Residue frames relative to the residue before (quaternion, step in Angstrom):
aa qw qx qy qz dx dy dz
X 1.0000 0.0000 0.0000 0.0000 0.00 0.00 0.00
X 0.6742 0.4981 -0.2977 0.4569 3.55 1.30 -0.25
X 0.6264 0.5107 -0.3457 0.4767 3.59 1.30 0.27
X 0.6509 0.5747 -0.3353 0.3656 3.48 -1.21 0.21
X 0.7414 -0.3876 0.2292 0.4975 3.58 1.19 0.52
X 0.6787 -0.5187 0.3597 0.3753 3.50 -1.33 0.27
X 0.2199 -0.7162 0.6381 0.1776 3.49 -1.16 0.60
X 0.0812 -0.8453 0.5275 -0.0252 3.56 -0.67 0.89
X 0.2915 -0.7148 0.6013 0.2061 3.52 -1.24 0.49
X 0.7164 0.3406 -0.2272 0.5650 3.63 1.06 -0.59
X 0.6744 -0.4609 0.3792 0.4347 3.55 -1.39 -0.33
X 0.3115 0.7165 -0.5575 0.2807 3.67 0.32 1.23
X 0.2172 -0.7425 0.6206 0.1283 3.48 -1.06 0.95
X 0.7747 -0.0204 0.0649 0.6287 3.59 0.74 -1.10
X 0.1294 -0.8620 0.4878 0.0478 3.58 0.40 1.27
X 0.0851 -0.7854 0.6129 -0.0160 3.55 -1.07 0.82
X 0.1450 -0.7682 0.6203 0.0641 3.55 -1.22 0.68
X 0.2746 -0.7268 0.6058 0.1715 3.59 -0.94 0.93
X 0.0376 0.7813 -0.6213 0.0468 3.60 -0.98 0.91
X 0.5198 -0.6140 0.4826 0.3463 3.54 -1.24 0.49
X 0.4509 -0.6143 0.5679 0.3112 3.47 -1.37 0.30
X 0.5772 -0.1263 -0.7995 -0.1081 1.52 -2.26 1.22
X 0.3998 0.7470 -0.4645 0.2576 3.60 1.19 -0.02
X 0.6255 0.5507 -0.3486 0.4290 3.62 0.97 -0.76
X 0.7149 0.4133 -0.2861 0.4861 3.66 0.67 -0.89
X 0.5924 0.5596 -0.3861 0.4323 3.62 0.99 -0.73
X 0.6671 0.4839 -0.3009 0.4799 3.58 0.95 -0.78
X 0.6725 0.4929 -0.3136 0.4543 3.62 0.73 -0.85
X 0.6984 0.4800 -0.2611 0.4623 3.58 1.02 -0.83
X 0.5227 -0.6842 0.3873 0.3296 3.55 1.31 0.01
X 0.5041 0.6344 -0.4490 0.3766 3.52 1.26 0.22
X 0.6797 0.3609 -0.2234 0.5982 3.53 1.19 -0.63
X 0.1028 -0.8315 0.5451 0.0306 3.58 -0.52 1.16
X 0.7269 0.3546 -0.2030 0.5519 3.60 1.26 -0.25
X 0.1288 -0.7741 0.6121 0.0974 3.59 -0.62 0.96
X 0.2370 -0.8213 0.5081 0.1052 3.52 -0.66 1.11
X 0.0393 0.7807 -0.6205 0.0620 3.55 -1.03 0.75
X 0.4720 -0.6396 0.5230 0.3075 3.57 -1.37 0.20
X 0.7376 0.3169 -0.1979 0.5624 3.47 1.33 0.09
X 0.5653 -0.6550 0.3840 0.3225 3.67 -0.92 0.79
X 0.6128 -0.5786 0.4058 0.3535 3.48 -1.21 0.61
X 0.2521 -0.8078 0.5067 0.1649 3.64 -0.61 0.93
X 0.7452 0.3432 -0.1979 0.5365 3.60 1.31 0.05
X 0.1922 -0.7056 0.6592 0.1749 3.58 -1.28 0.24
X 0.6687 0.4785 -0.3437 0.4536 3.65 -1.06 0.65
X 0.8009 -0.3058 0.2254 0.4629 3.44 -1.33 -0.39
X 0.0622 -0.7524 0.6556 -0.0145 3.39 -1.12 1.11
X 0.3024 -0.7382 0.5725 0.1893 3.61 -0.60 1.04
X 0.2070 -0.7858 0.5728 0.1072 3.55 -1.18 0.70
X 0.0990 -0.7974 0.5953 -0.0031 3.58 -0.80 1.12
X 0.3552 -0.7324 0.5516 0.1819 3.52 -0.98 0.97
X 0.4131 -0.7125 0.5107 0.2469 3.59 -0.83 0.96
X 0.6443 -0.6009 0.3323 0.3367 3.54 -1.21 0.32
X 0.4978 0.6533 -0.4305 0.3742 3.63 1.23 -0.15
X 0.3163 -0.7493 0.5527 0.1819 3.57 -0.76 1.03
X 0.3613 -0.7536 0.4954 0.2371 3.66 -0.63 1.07
X 0.3767 -0.6839 0.5583 0.2805 3.59 -1.00 0.71
X 0.7027 -0.5175 0.3296 0.3603 3.40 -1.41 0.50
X 0.6340 0.5415 -0.3398 0.4351 3.61 1.08 -0.71
X 0.6248 0.5233 -0.3315 0.4752 3.59 1.11 -0.69
X 0.6568 0.5095 -0.3104 0.4611 3.57 0.91 -0.93
X 0.6580 0.5041 -0.3123 0.4641 3.61 0.94 -0.88
X 0.6271 0.5496 -0.3333 0.4399 3.58 0.94 -0.93
X 0.7417 0.3997 -0.2646 0.4692 3.60 0.74 -0.97
X 0.6261 0.4966 -0.3830 0.4634 3.68 0.95 -0.46
X 0.6257 0.5253 -0.3478 0.4600 3.61 1.04 -0.69
X 0.6047 0.5700 -0.3288 0.4486 3.53 1.06 -0.82
X 0.7155 0.4254 -0.2512 0.4939 3.62 0.81 -0.99
X 0.5886 0.5289 -0.4046 0.4584 3.66 0.98 -0.49
X 0.6922 0.4835 -0.2977 0.4454 3.58 0.85 -0.90
X 0.6980 0.4597 -0.2967 0.4619 3.67 0.80 -0.77
X 0.6434 0.4795 -0.3418 0.4892 3.57 1.09 -0.50
X 0.6110 0.5556 -0.3572 0.4364 3.62 1.06 -0.64
X 0.5086 0.6262 -0.4143 0.4213 3.65 1.20 -0.48
X 0.7738 0.2944 -0.1802 0.5312 3.64 1.02 -0.80
X 0.6342 -0.5838 0.3303 0.3844 3.58 1.18 0.52
X 0.5326 0.5957 -0.4365 0.4135 3.64 1.15 0.35
X 0.0050 -0.8294 0.5576 -0.0345 3.52 -0.53 1.17
X 0.6367 0.4972 -0.3239 0.4924 3.65 1.21 -0.31
X 0.1687 0.7790 -0.5776 0.1763 3.62 -0.08 1.27
X 0.2035 -0.7769 0.5891 0.0888 3.54 -0.72 1.15
X 0.1862 -0.7918 0.5742 0.0927 3.57 -0.36 1.18
X 0.6363 -0.5251 0.3893 0.4096 3.53 -1.23 0.33
X 0.4424 -0.6855 0.4960 0.2974 3.58 -0.94 0.73
X 0.7861 0.1519 -0.0697 0.5951 3.60 1.18 -0.52
X 0.2148 -0.7456 0.6170 0.1312 3.56 -1.24 0.57
X 0.1118 -0.8379 0.5295 0.0712 3.60 0.32 1.13
X 0.2635 -0.7577 0.5769 0.1535 3.50 -1.25 0.57
X 0.7902 0.2539 -0.1993 0.5210 3.59 -1.26 0.36
X 0.5785 0.5717 -0.3791 0.4414 3.66 0.94 0.71
X 0.3790 -0.6312 0.6153 0.2815 3.51 -1.23 0.52
X 0.2544 -0.8508 0.4520 0.0841 3.59 -0.52 1.23
X 0.6986 -0.3472 0.2978 0.5502 3.50 1.05 -0.90
X 0.4272 -0.7085 0.5043 0.2475 3.49 -1.15 -0.46
X 0.1795 -0.7315 0.6464 0.1215 3.57 -1.34 0.28
X 0.3898 -0.6876 0.5524 0.2649 3.51 -1.35 0.35
X 0.2108 -0.7646 0.5962 0.1245 3.59 -0.62 1.14
X 0.1657 -0.8179 0.5504 0.0250 3.54 -0.50 1.38
X 0.8461 -0.0111 0.0485 0.5307 3.63 1.08 -0.42
X 0.1551 -0.7662 0.6090 0.1345 3.57 -1.22 -0.08
X 0.0162 0.7922 -0.6084 0.0449 3.58 -0.81 1.02
X 0.5434 -0.5389 0.5072 0.3963 3.55 -1.35 0.20
X 0.6744 -0.4691 0.3935 0.4126 3.56 -1.31 0.32
X 0.6929 0.5095 -0.2918 0.4185 3.51 0.76 -1.02
X 0.6232 0.5374 -0.3124 0.4745 3.55 1.12 -0.72
X 0.6899 0.5068 -0.3006 0.4204 3.52 0.78 -1.09
X 0.7335 0.4560 -0.2727 0.4239 3.56 0.77 -0.98
X 0.6681 0.4751 -0.3002 0.4877 3.59 1.32 -0.16
X 0.5255 0.6533 -0.4021 0.3679 3.55 1.34 -0.20
X 0.2367 -0.8423 0.4698 0.1176 3.59 0.01 1.26
X 0.5698 0.5992 -0.3923 0.4030 3.57 1.18 -0.12
X 0.6476 0.5091 -0.3104 0.4745 3.55 1.30 -0.32
X 0.5715 -0.5553 0.4615 0.3898 3.63 -1.16 0.47
X 0.6252 -0.5424 0.4075 0.3859 3.56 -1.17 0.61
X 0.6621 0.4991 -0.3475 0.4378 3.62 0.74 -0.83
X 0.6335 0.4634 -0.3813 0.4885 3.73 0.85 -0.45
X 0.6384 0.5262 -0.3429 0.4450 3.61 0.90 -0.65
X 0.6449 0.5212 -0.3323 0.4495 3.54 1.04 -0.69
X 0.5922 0.5610 -0.3663 0.4476 3.64 1.16 -0.38
X 0.5958 0.5623 -0.3812 0.4282 3.56 1.15 -0.26
X 0.2999 0.7796 -0.4935 0.2422 3.57 0.05 1.30
X 0.6025 0.4642 -0.3525 0.5453 3.53 1.32 0.65
X 0.7133 -0.4635 0.3144 0.4214 3.53 -1.29 0.31
X 0.7824 0.0895 -0.0064 0.6163 3.60 0.95 -1.01
X 0.1707 -0.7953 0.5788 0.0588 3.50 -1.00 1.05
X 0.2431 -0.7545 0.5973 0.1221 3.61 -0.57 1.21
X 0.2514 -0.7859 0.5509 0.1254 3.62 -0.63 1.10
X 0.1332 -0.8375 0.5295 -0.0188 3.52 -0.55 1.31
X 0.0007 0.7838 -0.6210 -0.0008 3.57 -1.12 0.70
X 0.8256 0.3446 -0.1411 0.4239 3.56 -1.34 -0.28
X 0.0979 0.8315 -0.5341 0.1174 3.52 0.97 1.01
X 0.0077 -0.7455 0.6664 -0.0079 3.58 -1.18 0.79
X 0.2061 -0.7748 0.5876 0.1094 3.49 -1.16 0.70
X 0.5126 -0.6269 0.4929 0.3182 3.52 -1.22 0.45
X 0.4850 -0.6620 0.4844 0.3030 3.59 -0.85 1.02
X 0.7851 0.0618 -0.0418 0.6149 3.56 1.02 -0.63
X 0.2501 -0.7718 0.5683 0.1371 3.60 -0.21 1.35
X 0.1069 -0.8258 0.5525 0.0371 3.52 -1.00 0.81
X 0.6254 -0.6234 0.3531 0.3091 3.39 -1.18 0.77
X 0.2221 0.7327 -0.6298 0.1315 3.54 -1.15 0.78
X 0.4481 -0.6574 0.5230 0.3058 3.43 -1.25 0.25
X 0.3280 -0.7723 0.5138 0.1789 3.56 -1.21 0.38
X 0.3945 -0.6839 0.5619 0.2467 3.55 -1.39 0.24
X 0.5769 -0.5225 0.4564 0.4310 3.57 -1.35 -0.04
X 0.8657 0.1471 -0.1365 0.4586 3.46 -1.37 0.51
X 0.7345 -0.3636 0.3009 0.4876 3.62 -1.05 -0.70
X 0.0862 0.8006 -0.5839 0.1036 3.54 -0.78 1.01
X 0.5654 -0.6322 0.4328 0.3054 3.52 -1.31 0.42
X 0.4177 -0.6515 0.5610 0.2939 3.63 -1.01 0.71
X 0.5318 -0.5740 0.5081 0.3599 3.54 -1.16 0.55
X 0.6245 -0.5971 0.3563 0.3557 3.60 -1.00 0.78
X 0.6637 0.4947 -0.3015 0.4732 3.54 0.98 -0.96
X 0.6447 0.4999 -0.3488 0.4614 3.62 0.87 -0.75
X 0.6346 0.5127 -0.3451 0.4641 3.64 0.94 -0.83
X 0.6602 0.5418 -0.3203 0.4100 3.58 0.71 -1.09
X 0.6662 0.4926 -0.2689 0.4911 3.61 1.05 -0.89
X 0.7178 0.4768 -0.2679 0.4308 3.55 0.70 -1.12
X 0.6721 0.5237 -0.3365 0.4011 3.69 0.85 -0.79
X 0.6141 0.5106 -0.3539 0.4867 3.59 1.21 -0.27
X 0.7484 0.4163 -0.2607 0.4456 3.66 1.01 -0.39
X 0.4209 0.7170 -0.4586 0.3137 3.59 1.23 0.45
X 0.0626 -0.7764 0.6270 0.0155 3.52 -1.18 0.79
X 0.4949 -0.6340 0.4695 0.3642 3.72 -0.89 0.65
X 0.2938 -0.7197 0.5963 0.2004 3.54 -1.31 0.45
X 0.4442 -0.6576 0.5555 0.2485 3.57 -1.28 0.49
X 0.1341 -0.8258 0.5445 0.0607 3.59 0.21 1.34
X 0.4918 -0.6781 0.4547 0.3026 3.66 -0.90 0.72
X 0.8075 0.0571 -0.0052 0.5870 3.59 1.12 -0.58
X 0.0431 -0.8294 0.5560 0.0323 3.64 0.47 1.11
X 0.0944 -0.8063 0.5816 0.0523 3.59 -1.09 0.61
X 0.2226 -0.7445 0.6058 0.1711 3.60 -1.03 0.62
X 0.2680 -0.7320 0.6136 0.1257 3.53 -0.98 1.04
X 0.2814 -0.7699 0.5426 0.1833 3.70 -0.43 0.95
X 0.3625 -0.7394 0.5350 0.1891 3.48 -0.94 1.03
X 0.5334 -0.6134 0.4689 0.3454 3.67 -0.80 0.91
X 0.7801 0.0796 -0.0215 0.6202 3.63 0.91 -0.97
X 0.3278 -0.7746 0.5043 0.1955 3.71 -0.27 1.14
X 0.6536 0.5220 -0.3215 0.4438 3.61 1.15 -0.35
X 0.7244 0.3682 -0.1890 0.5513 3.44 1.35 -0.30
X 0.3071 -0.8121 0.4657 0.1715 3.61 -0.23 1.26
X 0.7016 0.4131 -0.2591 0.5196 3.57 1.35 -0.36
X 0.4046 0.7279 -0.4871 0.2630 3.55 1.20 0.52
X 0.6686 0.4500 -0.3083 0.5053 3.57 1.25 -0.31
X 0.2766 0.7611 -0.4884 0.3251 3.51 0.30 1.44
X 0.7183 -0.4304 0.2959 0.4596 3.58 -1.17 0.33
X 0.7926 0.2784 -0.2546 0.4790 3.52 -0.83 1.07
X 0.5711 0.6588 -0.3428 0.3498 3.57 1.30 -0.46
X 0.6200 0.5858 -0.3209 0.4116 3.51 1.18 -0.74
X 0.7046 0.4703 -0.2878 0.4467 3.48 0.91 -0.88
X 0.6516 0.4980 -0.2789 0.4997 3.54 1.23 -0.67
X 0.7842 0.3461 -0.2048 0.4725 3.63 0.83 -0.89
X 0.8038 0.1484 -0.1202 0.5634 3.53 1.09 -0.48
X 0.0702 -0.8832 0.4630 0.0254 3.58 0.66 1.28
X 0.6373 0.5264 -0.3249 0.4595 3.61 1.20 -0.11
X 0.4846 0.6873 -0.4192 0.3421 3.56 1.34 0.03
X 0.2190 0.7461 -0.5997 0.1890 3.56 -0.28 1.21
X 0.2022 -0.8448 0.4884 0.0824 3.47 0.28 1.30
X 0.4256 -0.7185 0.4854 0.2589 3.60 -0.82 0.84
X 0.6059 -0.5638 0.4196 0.3728 3.53 -1.11 0.65
X 0.3517 -0.7351 0.5538 0.1707 3.49 -1.08 0.89
X 0.3673 -0.7313 0.5255 0.2324 3.60 -0.68 1.03
X 0.1723 -0.8133 0.5492 0.0846 3.56 -0.81 0.94
X 0.3491 -0.7292 0.5556 0.1943 3.51 -0.81 0.98
X 0.6661 -0.5091 0.3537 0.4148 3.55 -1.17 0.19
X 0.6422 0.5113 -0.3259 0.4689 3.52 1.15 -0.67
X 0.6444 0.5000 -0.3321 0.4737 3.58 1.08 -0.70
X 0.6476 0.5018 -0.3325 0.4672 3.60 0.94 -0.63
X 0.6252 0.5219 -0.3248 0.4809 3.55 1.08 -0.69
X 0.6709 0.5123 -0.3115 0.4363 3.54 0.93 -0.91
X 0.6177 0.5560 -0.3103 0.4616 3.56 1.18 -0.78
X 0.6494 0.5125 -0.2874 0.4828 3.49 1.03 -0.97
X 0.6768 0.4997 -0.2984 0.4508 3.62 0.89 -0.89
X 0.6401 0.5065 -0.3065 0.4896 3.64 1.12 -0.73
X 0.6185 0.5520 -0.3236 0.4560 3.53 1.11 -0.71
X 0.6498 0.5416 -0.2595 0.4658 3.44 1.01 -1.00
X 0.6709 0.5126 -0.2680 0.4640 3.57 1.00 -1.01
X 0.7054 0.4518 -0.2869 0.4647 3.55 0.96 -0.74
X 0.6530 0.5343 -0.3391 0.4161 3.63 1.04 -0.65
X 0.4852 0.6769 -0.4467 0.3269 3.62 1.22 -0.36
X 0.6576 0.5453 -0.3225 0.4077 3.60 0.96 -0.69
X 0.5982 0.5344 -0.3384 0.4920 3.49 1.16 -0.54
X 0.6433 0.5217 -0.3148 0.4636 3.53 1.05 -0.96
X 0.6548 0.5275 -0.3274 0.4310 3.61 0.93 -0.94
X 0.6512 0.5280 -0.3157 0.4444 3.52 0.97 -0.84
X 0.6686 0.4920 -0.3141 0.4607 3.60 1.00 -0.84
X 0.6079 0.5492 -0.3548 0.4506 3.63 1.08 -0.61
X 0.6940 0.4903 -0.2738 0.4505 3.54 0.95 -0.96
X 0.3296 -0.7885 0.4595 0.2419 3.48 1.21 -0.59
X 0.4521 0.6973 -0.4383 0.3426 3.51 1.18 0.46
X 0.2433 -0.7732 0.5613 0.1670 3.54 -0.99 0.59
X 0.3973 0.7335 -0.4729 0.2836 3.61 1.25 0.21
X 0.7564 0.0484 -0.0235 0.6519 3.60 1.10 -0.77
X 0.0289 -0.8439 0.5313 0.0684 3.64 0.55 0.98
X 0.7805 0.2440 -0.1633 0.5519 3.69 0.97 -0.44
X 0.0404 -0.8228 0.5666 0.0173 3.59 0.10 1.21
X 0.7232 0.2737 -0.2271 0.5920 3.58 1.24 0.14
X 0.6008 -0.5748 0.3909 0.3947 3.65 -1.05 0.56
X 0.6592 -0.5600 0.3162 0.3898 3.57 -1.07 0.62
X 0.4725 -0.6456 0.5013 0.3296 3.55 -0.95 0.63
X 0.5876 -0.5993 0.4105 0.3565 3.63 -1.13 0.63
X 0.4153 -0.6920 0.5327 0.2546 3.50 -1.09 0.79
X 0.6020 -0.5332 0.4139 0.4266 3.61 -1.17 -0.20
X 0.4229 0.6928 -0.4604 0.3596 3.56 1.28 0.19
X 0.8058 -0.2776 0.2393 0.4652 3.53 -1.38 -0.34
X 0.0658 -0.7832 0.6182 -0.0052 3.54 -0.86 1.07
X 0.6117 -0.5341 0.4264 0.3986 3.54 -1.27 0.35
X 0.4273 -0.7371 0.4533 0.2620 3.61 -0.61 1.05
X 0.6374 0.5604 -0.3478 0.3984 3.57 1.15 -0.40
X 0.7704 0.2864 -0.1825 0.5396 3.49 1.12 -0.56
X 0.4134 -0.7377 0.4444 0.2958 3.58 1.33 0.29
X 0.7335 -0.4142 0.2988 0.4485 3.66 -0.80 -0.90
X 0.5432 0.6709 -0.3666 0.3470 3.53 1.02 0.68
X 0.1531 0.8005 -0.5556 0.1645 3.54 0.92 0.95
X 0.3235 -0.7501 0.5567 0.1510 3.53 -1.13 0.85
X 0.2812 -0.7308 0.5888 0.2003 3.57 -0.70 0.95
X 0.4093 -0.7423 0.4645 0.2563 3.61 -0.48 1.21
X 0.4314 -0.6960 0.5192 0.2448 3.50 -1.21 0.81
X 0.4021 0.7045 -0.4942 0.3127 3.58 0.26 1.19
X 0.5738 -0.5797 0.4370 0.3790 3.54 -1.30 0.22
X 0.1944 0.7741 -0.5751 0.1796 3.52 -0.66 1.11
X 0.1857 -0.7779 0.5918 0.1012 3.56 -1.05 0.84
X 0.5292 -0.5826 0.4976 0.3646 3.47 -1.23 0.33
X 0.6787 -0.4693 0.3580 0.4369 3.59 -1.32 0.25
X 0.6350 0.5683 -0.3101 0.4215 3.48 0.98 -0.96
X 0.6837 0.5199 -0.2432 0.4507 3.48 0.94 -1.12
X 0.7401 0.4497 -0.2270 0.4455 3.44 0.92 -1.05
X 0.5705 0.5441 -0.3758 0.4871 3.58 1.26 -0.34
X 0.7074 0.4388 -0.2640 0.4872 3.56 1.07 -0.66
X 0.7497 0.3107 -0.1830 0.5549 3.59 1.23 -0.50
X 0.3153 -0.7990 0.4820 0.1725 3.63 -0.16 1.24
X 0.6369 -0.5517 0.3866 0.3750 3.54 -1.30 0.51
X 0.5776 0.5961 -0.3975 0.3912 3.65 1.16 -0.17
X 0.5663 0.6105 -0.3927 0.3904 3.54 1.35 -0.06
X 0.3603 -0.7432 0.5217 0.2136 3.50 -0.95 0.90
X 0.4183 -0.6347 0.5761 0.3005 3.48 -1.30 0.44
X 0.2753 -0.8033 0.5132 0.1247 3.54 -0.55 1.25
X 0.7420 -0.4197 0.2683 0.4486 3.61 -1.20 -0.14
X 0.6812 0.4770 -0.2704 0.4851 3.53 1.26 -0.28
X 0.5519 -0.6362 0.3465 0.4130 3.47 1.41 -0.08
X 0.5718 0.5320 -0.3817 0.4942 3.59 1.34 0.11
X 0.5210 -0.6578 0.4419 0.3171 3.56 -1.32 0.18
X 0.1049 -0.7720 0.6244 0.0559 3.52 -1.35 0.45
X 0.3269 -0.7449 0.5485 0.1935 3.53 -0.92 0.80
X 0.6444 0.5708 -0.3086 0.4045 3.61 1.23 -0.39
X 0.5403 0.6462 -0.4006 0.3606 3.61 1.21 -0.21
X 0.5381 -0.6234 0.4569 0.3363 3.59 -1.16 0.56
X 0.6510 -0.5018 0.3661 0.4363 3.60 -1.21 0.38
X 0.6702 -0.4887 0.3900 0.4000 3.46 -1.45 0.47
X 0.0420 -0.7957 0.6040 0.0178 3.59 -0.82 0.81
X 0.4441 -0.6967 0.5125 0.2339 3.50 -1.20 0.69
X 0.0026 0.7911 -0.6103 0.0424 3.55 -0.94 0.88
X 0.3635 -0.7261 0.5244 0.2562 3.60 -0.67 0.95
X 0.5451 -0.6009 0.4726 0.3442 3.51 -1.25 0.67
X 0.6179 -0.5699 0.3936 0.3720 3.61 -1.06 0.70
X 0.8108 0.2639 -0.1935 0.4852 3.55 -0.91 0.77
X 0.5261 0.6231 -0.4619 0.3487 3.73 1.01 -0.14
X 0.6023 -0.5952 0.3875 0.3644 3.49 -1.17 0.61
X 0.5614 -0.6504 0.3962 0.3237 3.54 -0.95 0.82
X 0.5994 0.6029 -0.3520 0.3915 3.56 1.09 -0.58
X 0.7348 0.3311 -0.2572 0.5332 3.55 1.17 -0.38
X 0.3121 0.7588 -0.5112 0.2560 3.56 1.17 0.36
X 0.3265 -0.7532 0.5514 0.1486 3.54 -0.83 1.20
X 0.0971 0.8654 -0.4824 0.0943 3.56 0.34 1.21
X 0.4404 0.7067 -0.4634 0.3031 3.67 1.11 0.51
X 0.4730 0.6980 -0.4346 0.3165 3.51 1.18 0.02
X 0.6499 -0.5267 0.3393 0.4303 3.64 -1.05 0.39
X 0.8436 0.2305 -0.1458 0.4625 3.50 -1.01 0.75
X 0.6505 0.4961 -0.3137 0.4820 3.57 1.21 0.02
X 0.2060 -0.7628 0.6002 0.1244 3.59 -1.06 0.78
X 0.5560 -0.6035 0.4453 0.3582 3.52 -1.10 0.69
X 0.4563 -0.6775 0.5066 0.2760 3.62 -0.99 0.84
C-alpha cells in the first residue's frame, strides 16, 4: 500500500520540502527518521527533500551528528556513516511519509525503538521511511512549506534515485493498512490503547547532545529576528511553552532547523515565492532550474530543464 507514487490530502502531485542543512541530508540518508514541524503532515507517500542555500557551520554539523550518535547508542547502534558533504541549494532525494503524530504520542509508542522516540521533540512528528538519495544532486531553488516539483524536474530526478543504507531503519505500522492517512494525530491512543512507553533514562552525554541540537536549531529563529523579516518568521517549530510537556522528554524539545513559516506568514506569501539566498522569498526570481554538480559525468547530466541542451 506504500508504493506506487505519492498519496496526498491536498493538491500535491510531486511534493517537495525545503530544509536547512545538515537536517536535509540527515533525513535523506536515513539517519533522521522523524521530521519535526509545528504543523501536521499534509501528504502521505513520497516527499522530495531540497537543501536550502544556507551553508551550515561546523559547530552545527557537529551538534547534530553528536545528537544522532547518542540517540542511536541508546539502541546499541554505534556505526553511523554520516554524509561526507552537506550540499546546499540542491535537490537531494526523497523519503516516504507514512504518518504523522504529536510529540506526546510518539514518545509513548512502545512499539518503537527508544532512539526513534527520542527524535520526537517537536509539536508534530512526520514519520519517514524508505529514504533514497539522488546519485547526482542538482541545483534548484526552493519554496516555503510543501510545494510541487516542476514536472520536468521530477521526471529527471526520479531516474537518478538510489537506495541508502540507513543505520537504523524503522517501520511504522499503520492502524489501517488500507488507509494511508490512518497513522495520524489521535490514532495511537485509539488503535494501540496499550501503548504506554516507559521513560528513557538519559545519560549526561545524551542530555548534552540534546541541548547542543536544541541550540543548533534555534539559531535560525535568531537569524530571522535579526534580519527583521516577516517572510519566514518561524524558521523552526515553536519552542515549548511552560504548559504540559511530554513526561518522557521533560522540557527539551528541539525546534528543527528547517524552513518553515507560520500560518499568517504563508497566507500572505504564496507558494509561488522562491526562497532566495538569504532565506526570504522573492517573486522576481526565475523558475527552479537543474544544474549538474561540477565534475559529475556527462551521462548523468540532468538536462531536461528549460533552456538546457543535453551535453
